[in-house]
Each structure stands twice: as C-alpha cells, then as structure tokens.
DSSP file (Angstrom, degrees, kcal/mol; ACC not computed):
  #  RESIDUE AA STRUCTURE BP1 BP2  ACC     N-H-->O    O-->H-N    N-H-->O    O-->H-N    TCO  KAPPA ALPHA  PHI   PSI    X-CA   Y-CA   Z-CA
    1    1 A M              0   0    0      0, 0.0     2,-0.2     0, 0.0    38,-0.1   0.000 360.0 360.0 360.0 106.7  -30.2   49.0   -9.6
    2    2 A P        -     0   0    0      0, 0.0    38,-2.5     0, 0.0     2,-0.5  -0.478 360.0-162.1 -70.3 138.2  -28.7   46.2  -11.8
    3    3 A I  E     -a   40   0A   0     36,-0.2     2,-0.5    -2,-0.2    38,-0.2  -0.991   2.4-165.7-122.0 126.1  -30.6   45.4  -14.9
    4    4 A V  E     -a   41   0A   0     36,-3.0    38,-3.2    -2,-0.5     2,-0.5  -0.952   2.5-161.8-114.7 125.0  -30.0   42.1  -16.6
    5    5 A R  E     -a   42   0A   0     -2,-0.5     2,-0.5    36,-0.2    38,-0.2  -0.913   5.5-171.6-108.6 130.5  -31.2   41.5  -20.2
    6    6 A I  E     -a   43   0A   0     36,-3.0    38,-2.7    -2,-0.5     2,-0.5  -0.974   5.1-164.9-124.6 117.5  -31.5   38.0  -21.5
    7    7 A D  E     +a   44   0A   0     -2,-0.5     2,-0.3    36,-0.2    38,-0.2  -0.877  24.6 157.6 -98.3 130.9  -32.3   37.3  -25.2
    8    8 A M  E     -a   45   0A   0     36,-2.5    38,-3.1    -2,-0.5     2,-0.1  -0.979  44.8 -88.4-150.0 159.8  -33.4   33.8  -25.9
    9    9 A L  E     -a   46   0A   0     -2,-0.3     3,-0.4    36,-0.2    38,-0.2  -0.395  51.2-105.9 -67.6 147.4  -35.3   31.7  -28.4
   10   10 A E  S    S+     0   0    0     36,-2.3    -1,-0.1     1,-0.2    36,-0.0  -0.207  86.6  71.4 -66.2 161.7  -39.0   31.4  -27.8
   11   11 A G        +     0   0    0      1,-0.4     2,-0.2    36,-0.0    -1,-0.2   0.366  55.7 129.0 116.9  -4.8  -40.6   28.2  -26.5
   12   12 A R        -     0   0    0     -3,-0.4    -1,-0.4     1,-0.1    33,-0.0  -0.544  60.1-107.9 -83.0 151.5  -39.6   27.8  -22.9
   13   13 A T     >  -     0   0    0     -2,-0.2     4,-2.1     1,-0.1     5,-0.2  -0.305  24.2-113.0 -73.6 157.8  -42.2   27.1  -20.3
   14   14 A P  H  > S+     0   0    0      0, 0.0     4,-2.6     0, 0.0     5,-0.2   0.871 118.6  56.3 -56.5 -36.7  -43.4   29.7  -17.7
   15   15 A E  H  > S+     0   0    0      2,-0.2     4,-2.4     1,-0.2     5,-0.2   0.920 106.0  48.8 -62.8 -44.0  -41.8   27.6  -15.0
   16   16 A V  H  > S+     0   0    0      1,-0.2     4,-2.5     2,-0.2    -1,-0.2   0.910 112.3  48.9 -62.1 -42.1  -38.4   27.6  -16.7
   17   17 A K  H  X S+     0   0    0     -4,-2.1     4,-2.6     2,-0.2    -2,-0.2   0.897 110.2  50.9 -66.7 -39.6  -38.6   31.4  -17.1
   18   18 A R  H  X S+     0   0    0     -4,-2.6     4,-2.5     2,-0.2    -2,-0.2   0.922 111.8  48.3 -61.6 -42.8  -39.6   31.8  -13.4
   19   19 A T  H  X S+     0   0    0     -4,-2.4     4,-2.7     2,-0.2     5,-0.3   0.915 111.0  50.4 -64.0 -43.1  -36.7   29.6  -12.4
   20   20 A L  H  X S+     0   0    0     -4,-2.5     4,-2.7     2,-0.2     5,-0.3   0.939 111.7  47.5 -59.7 -48.4  -34.3   31.6  -14.6
   21   21 A I  H  X S+     0   0    0     -4,-2.6     4,-2.2     1,-0.2    -2,-0.2   0.921 114.0  47.5 -60.0 -45.5  -35.4   34.9  -13.2
   22   22 A R  H  X S+     0   0    0     -4,-2.5     4,-2.2    -5,-0.2    -2,-0.2   0.935 115.3  43.6 -62.5 -47.4  -35.1   33.7   -9.6
   23   23 A R  H  X S+     0   0    0     -4,-2.7     4,-2.2     2,-0.2    -2,-0.2   0.888 113.9  48.9 -71.0 -39.1  -31.7   32.2  -10.0
   24   24 A V  H  X S+     0   0    0     -4,-2.7     4,-2.8    -5,-0.3     5,-0.3   0.917 110.9  52.2 -64.9 -41.4  -30.2   35.1  -12.0
   25   25 A T  H  X S+     0   0    0     -4,-2.2     4,-2.7    -5,-0.3     5,-0.3   0.932 109.3  49.7 -58.2 -46.6  -31.6   37.5   -9.4
   26   26 A E  H  X S+     0   0    0     -4,-2.2     4,-2.3     1,-0.2     5,-0.2   0.925 113.7  44.8 -59.0 -46.4  -29.9   35.5   -6.6
   27   27 A V  H  X S+     0   0    0     -4,-2.2     4,-2.8     2,-0.2     5,-0.2   0.918 115.0  46.9 -67.3 -43.8  -26.6   35.4   -8.3
   28   28 A V  H  X S+     0   0    0     -4,-2.8     4,-2.6     2,-0.2     6,-0.2   0.932 113.0  49.4 -64.8 -45.1  -26.6   39.1   -9.3
   29   29 A A  H  X>S+     0   0    0     -4,-2.7     5,-2.0    -5,-0.3     4,-0.7   0.929 116.0  42.8 -60.0 -45.6  -27.7   40.2   -5.8
   30   30 A E  H ><5S+     0   0    0     -4,-2.3     3,-0.5    -5,-0.3    -2,-0.2   0.934 116.3  47.0 -66.9 -45.7  -25.0   38.1   -4.1
   31   31 A T  H 3<5S+     0   0    0     -4,-2.8    -2,-0.2     1,-0.2    -1,-0.2   0.878 121.0  36.1 -65.6 -39.3  -22.2   39.1   -6.6
   32   32 A L  H 3<5S-     0   0    0     -4,-2.6    -1,-0.2    -5,-0.2    -2,-0.2   0.399 105.9-122.7 -97.3   2.6  -23.0   42.8   -6.5
   33   33 A S  T <<5 +     0   0    0     -4,-0.7     2,-0.3    -3,-0.5    -3,-0.2   0.931  67.4 129.5  55.2  50.1  -23.9   43.0   -2.8
   34   34 A V      < -     0   0    0     -5,-2.0    -1,-0.2    -6,-0.2    -2,-0.1  -0.840  65.2 -93.9-125.0 166.0  -27.4   44.4   -3.5
   35   35 A Q    >   -     0   0    0     -2,-0.3     3,-2.2     1,-0.1     4,-0.4  -0.551  31.8-121.5 -76.8 144.6  -30.8   43.4   -2.3
   36   36 A P  G >  S+     0   0    0      0, 0.0     3,-1.4     0, 0.0    -1,-0.1   0.825 112.3  65.8 -54.5 -31.5  -32.8   41.1   -4.6
   37   37 A E  G 3  S+     0   0    0      1,-0.3   -12,-0.0     3,-0.0    -2,-0.0   0.695  96.9  56.2 -64.3 -18.0  -35.5   43.7   -4.7
   38   38 A Q  G <  S+     0   0    0     -3,-2.2     2,-0.4     2,-0.0    -1,-0.3   0.605  88.0  94.1 -88.2 -12.9  -33.0   46.0   -6.6
   39   39 A V    <   -     0   0    0     -3,-1.4     2,-0.4    -4,-0.4   -36,-0.2  -0.656  56.4-163.8 -88.3 132.9  -32.3   43.5   -9.4
   40   40 A R  E     -a    3   0A   0    -38,-2.5   -36,-3.0    -2,-0.4     2,-0.5  -0.962   0.7-165.0-115.9 132.0  -34.3   43.8  -12.6
   41   41 A I  E     -a    4   0A   0     -2,-0.4     2,-0.6   -38,-0.2   -36,-0.2  -0.973   0.5-167.0-117.5 126.8  -34.4   40.9  -15.1
   42   42 A L  E     -a    5   0A   0    -38,-3.2   -36,-3.0    -2,-0.5     2,-0.5  -0.955   4.4-165.2-115.8 114.5  -35.7   41.5  -18.7
   43   43 A L  E     -a    6   0A   0     -2,-0.6     2,-0.5   -38,-0.2   -36,-0.2  -0.859   3.0-170.8 -98.9 130.5  -36.4   38.4  -20.7
   44   44 A S  E     -a    7   0A   0    -38,-2.7   -36,-2.5    -2,-0.5     2,-0.6  -0.982   9.2-154.3-120.8 120.0  -36.9   38.8  -24.5
   45   45 A E  E     -a    8   0A   0     -2,-0.5     2,-0.5   -38,-0.2   -36,-0.2  -0.836  10.2-153.4 -96.3 125.1  -38.1   35.9  -26.4
   46   46 A I  E     -a    9   0A   0    -38,-3.1   -36,-2.3    -2,-0.6     5,-0.1  -0.820  17.9-119.1-100.2 131.0  -37.0   35.9  -30.0
   47   47 A Q    >   -     0   0    0     -2,-0.5     3,-1.8   -38,-0.2     4,-0.3  -0.369  24.9-118.1 -64.9 147.2  -39.1   34.1  -32.7
   48   48 A L  G >  S+     0   0    0      1,-0.3    11,-1.1     2,-0.2    10,-1.1   0.835 115.9  56.4 -56.3 -33.9  -37.3   31.3  -34.5
   49   49 A E  G 3  S+     0   0    0      1,-0.2    -1,-0.3     9,-0.2     8,-0.1   0.686 105.7  52.3 -71.7 -17.0  -37.7   33.2  -37.8
   50   50 A H  G <  S+     0   0    0     -3,-1.8     2,-0.5     7,-0.1    -1,-0.2   0.314  95.7  76.0-102.8   7.0  -36.0   36.3  -36.2
   51   51 A W    <   +     0   0    0     -3,-1.1     7,-2.5    -4,-0.3     2,-0.4  -0.975  62.1 177.7-122.2 118.1  -32.9   34.5  -35.0
   52   52 A G  E     -B   57   0B   0     -2,-0.5     2,-0.4     5,-0.3     5,-0.2  -0.918  17.1-173.2-126.5 150.1  -30.3   33.6  -37.6
   53   53 A T  E >  S-B   56   0B   0      3,-2.4     3,-1.5    -2,-0.4    29,-0.0  -0.996  79.2  -1.9-137.0 132.2  -26.8   32.0  -37.6
   54   54 A S  T 3  S-     0   0    0     -2,-0.4     3,-0.1     1,-0.3    -1,-0.1   0.828 131.8 -56.2  57.4  33.0  -24.6   31.7  -40.7
   55   55 A G  T 3  S+     0   0    0      1,-0.2     2,-0.4     0, 0.0    -1,-0.3   0.580 118.2 103.9  80.5  10.3  -27.3   33.4  -42.8
   56   56 A I  E <   -B   53   0B   0     -3,-1.5    -3,-2.4     4,-0.0    -1,-0.2  -0.988  68.2-124.9-130.8 131.6  -30.0   30.8  -41.9
   57   57 A S  E  >  -B   52   0B   0     -2,-0.4     4,-2.1    -5,-0.2    -5,-0.3  -0.290  22.8-118.8 -70.9 158.2  -32.9   31.3  -39.4
   58   58 A M  H  > S+     0   0    0     -7,-2.5     4,-2.5   -10,-1.1     5,-0.2   0.847 115.7  58.6 -64.4 -33.2  -33.4   28.9  -36.6
   59   59 A A  H  > S+     0   0    0    -11,-1.1     4,-2.3    -8,-0.3    -1,-0.2   0.925 107.1  46.8 -61.5 -43.9  -36.8   28.0  -38.0
   60   60 A E  H  > S+     0   0    0    -12,-0.2     4,-2.6     2,-0.2    -2,-0.2   0.902 110.6  52.4 -65.1 -40.9  -35.1   26.9  -41.3
   61   61 A R  H  X S+     0   0    0     -4,-2.1     4,-2.4     1,-0.2    -2,-0.2   0.922 111.7  45.8 -60.7 -44.0  -32.5   24.9  -39.4
   62   62 A R  H  X S+     0   0    0     -4,-2.5     4,-2.5     2,-0.2    -1,-0.2   0.873 111.8  51.5 -69.8 -35.9  -35.2   23.1  -37.4
   63   63 A Q  H  X S+     0   0    0     -4,-2.3     4,-2.3     2,-0.2    -1,-0.2   0.919 110.5  49.4 -63.5 -42.5  -37.3   22.5  -40.6
   64   64 A L  H  X S+     0   0    0     -4,-2.6     4,-1.0     2,-0.2    -2,-0.2   0.923 111.8  48.1 -61.8 -44.5  -34.2   21.0  -42.3
   65   65 A A  H ><>S+     0   0    0     -4,-2.4     5,-2.3     1,-0.2     3,-0.5   0.904 111.2  50.3 -63.5 -41.1  -33.5   18.8  -39.3
   66   66 A A  H ><5S+     0   0    0     -4,-2.5     3,-1.6     1,-0.2    -1,-0.2   0.871 107.0  55.4 -65.1 -36.1  -37.1   17.6  -39.2
   67   67 A G  H 3<5S+     0   0    0     -4,-2.3    -1,-0.2     1,-0.3    -2,-0.2   0.732 103.0  56.1 -67.6 -22.3  -36.9   16.9  -42.9
   68   68 A N  T <<5S-     0   0    0     -4,-1.0    -1,-0.3    -3,-0.5    -2,-0.2   0.307 124.9-102.8 -91.6   8.7  -33.9   14.6  -42.3
   69   69 A G  T < 5S+     0   0    0     -3,-1.6    -3,-0.2     1,-0.3     2,-0.2   0.555  75.2 141.1  85.7   7.6  -35.9   12.6  -39.8
   70   70 A S      < -     0   0    0     -5,-2.3    -1,-0.3    -6,-0.2     2,-0.2  -0.549  58.0-110.2 -81.9 149.4  -34.4   14.1  -36.6
   71   71 A E     >  -     0   0    0     -2,-0.2     4,-3.2     1,-0.1     5,-0.2  -0.556  28.6-121.8 -73.0 145.0  -36.6   14.8  -33.6
   72   72 A E  H  > S+     0   0    0      1,-0.2     4,-3.1     2,-0.2     5,-0.2   0.902 109.8  48.7 -59.2 -44.3  -37.0   18.6  -33.1
   73   73 A S  H  > S+     0   0    0      1,-0.2     4,-1.7     2,-0.2    -1,-0.2   0.921 115.8  43.9 -64.3 -41.5  -35.6   18.7  -29.6
   74   74 A N  H  > S+     0   0    0      2,-0.2     4,-1.9     1,-0.2    -1,-0.2   0.910 114.9  50.1 -66.5 -42.1  -32.6   16.6  -30.7
   75   75 A A  H  X S+     0   0    0     -4,-3.2     4,-3.5     1,-0.2     5,-0.4   0.905 107.8  52.6 -64.0 -42.0  -32.2   18.7  -33.8
   76   76 A S  H  X S+     0   0    0     -4,-3.1     4,-1.8    -5,-0.2     5,-0.2   0.896 109.0  50.0 -64.8 -38.1  -32.4   22.0  -32.0
   77   77 A E  H  < S+     0   0    0     -4,-1.7     4,-0.3    -5,-0.2    -1,-0.2   0.912 120.3  35.6 -63.4 -41.5  -29.6   20.9  -29.6
   78   78 A K  H  < S+     0   0    0     -4,-1.9    -2,-0.2    -5,-0.1    -1,-0.2   0.847 128.0  31.8 -82.3 -34.7  -27.3   19.9  -32.4
   79   79 A L  H  < S+     0   0    0     -4,-3.5     3,-0.4    -5,-0.2    -3,-0.2   0.704  90.9  85.7-101.6 -21.4  -28.2   22.5  -35.1
   80   80 A D  S  < S+     0   0    0     -4,-1.8    -1,-0.1    -5,-0.4    -3,-0.1   0.859 115.4  11.6 -53.8 -39.4  -29.1   25.7  -33.3
   81   81 A N  S    S+     0   0    0     -4,-0.3    -1,-0.3    -5,-0.2    -2,-0.1   0.317 101.5 115.8-119.9   6.8  -25.4   26.8  -33.1
   82   82 A A        -     0   0    0     -3,-0.4     2,-0.1    -4,-0.1   -29,-0.1  -0.528  68.5-115.0 -79.9 142.4  -23.8   24.3  -35.4
   83   83 A P        -     0   0    0      0, 0.0     2,-0.4     0, 0.0    -1,-0.1  -0.478  30.0-133.7 -70.4 148.1  -22.1   25.5  -38.5
   84   84 A L        -     0   0    0     -2,-0.1     2,-0.1   -30,-0.1    -5,-0.0  -0.813  15.0-120.0-103.8 145.0  -23.7   24.3  -41.7
   85   85 A D     >  -     0   0    0     -2,-0.4     4,-2.1     1,-0.1     3,-0.2  -0.343  31.3-104.3 -77.0 165.8  -21.8   22.9  -44.6
   86   86 A E  H  > S+     0   0    0      1,-0.2     4,-2.5     2,-0.2     5,-0.2   0.863 118.8  55.2 -61.0 -38.6  -21.9   24.5  -48.1
   87   87 A E  H  > S+     0   0    0      1,-0.2     4,-2.2     2,-0.2    -1,-0.2   0.912 109.3  46.9 -62.1 -43.3  -24.2   21.9  -49.5
   88   88 A T  H  > S+     0   0    0      2,-0.2     4,-2.3     1,-0.2    -1,-0.2   0.903 111.4  51.1 -65.6 -41.7  -26.8   22.4  -46.7
   89   89 A I  H  X S+     0   0    0     -4,-2.1     4,-2.5     1,-0.2     5,-0.2   0.917 110.2  49.5 -62.7 -43.3  -26.7   26.1  -47.1
   90   90 A R  H  X S+     0   0    0     -4,-2.5     4,-2.1     1,-0.2    -2,-0.2   0.916 110.1  51.8 -60.4 -43.2  -27.2   25.8  -50.9
   91   91 A E  H  X S+     0   0    0     -4,-2.2     4,-1.1     1,-0.2    -2,-0.2   0.915 112.9  44.2 -60.8 -44.2  -30.2   23.5  -50.3
   92   92 A I  H  X S+     0   0    0     -4,-2.3     4,-1.1     1,-0.2     3,-0.4   0.921 114.0  48.5 -68.6 -43.6  -31.8   25.9  -47.9
   93   93 A T  H  < S+     0   0    0     -4,-2.5    -1,-0.2     1,-0.2    -2,-0.2   0.807 107.1  56.2 -70.4 -28.4  -31.3   29.0  -50.0
   94   94 A Q  H  < S+     0   0    0     -4,-2.1    -1,-0.2    -5,-0.2    -2,-0.2   0.799 103.1  56.2 -71.7 -27.7  -32.6   27.4  -53.1
   95   95 A R  H  <        0   0    0     -4,-1.1    -1,-0.2    -3,-0.4    -2,-0.2   0.841 360.0 360.0 -68.9 -33.6  -35.9   26.6  -51.3
   96   96 A G     <        0   0    0     -4,-1.1    -1,-0.2    -3,-0.1    -2,-0.2   0.471 360.0 360.0 -81.4 360.0  -36.4   30.3  -50.5
C-alpha cells in the first residue's frame, strides 16, 4: 500500500486539494501498478508562521512584500522561495 505525504503551505481551496489527491492517486497507481484503492495520500498544511526559508517565515516574507505595495498572490509567487538580500534580512530581523 503506497503512502504519499505532501507538505504544503496552508491556503488552498478544498477543490484544489481534491484535485491534487485524485491526480496523485492516478499517477501513483499507474506507476506502481496498484489499484487506486491501495493508494493513501496524506496532506499536511503548514501555517505560514511555521514554514521558513533563509531564517525568515513565509508570513514575514508576505508581510514584507505587502509593505512594499506588492499584491499578496504576486508576492507569494516571487518571494516564497526567493533568496533575500542582506538588507532585507536585517530589516525583518530588526522588527522582531
């Protein structure tokens, strides 16, 4: 019985999660030659405050982006995995 664990940031709609579960199940079943009923998918949604990159939480990154006038969705795409320069890191750490 294959078990697939997916850790992801919170905020996706139930429909998106249903689609993810369905499509991952299909691929795993086909790839491993098992029945879809045998595949288990575990989704774990991580709060933005509990996910960090380069010493800065995703919540802080999005707040910083919002403070710079960026739209949150655009900011999350650009900043969620982007490295931060030293000046930005100093600014965030001085706030805390």
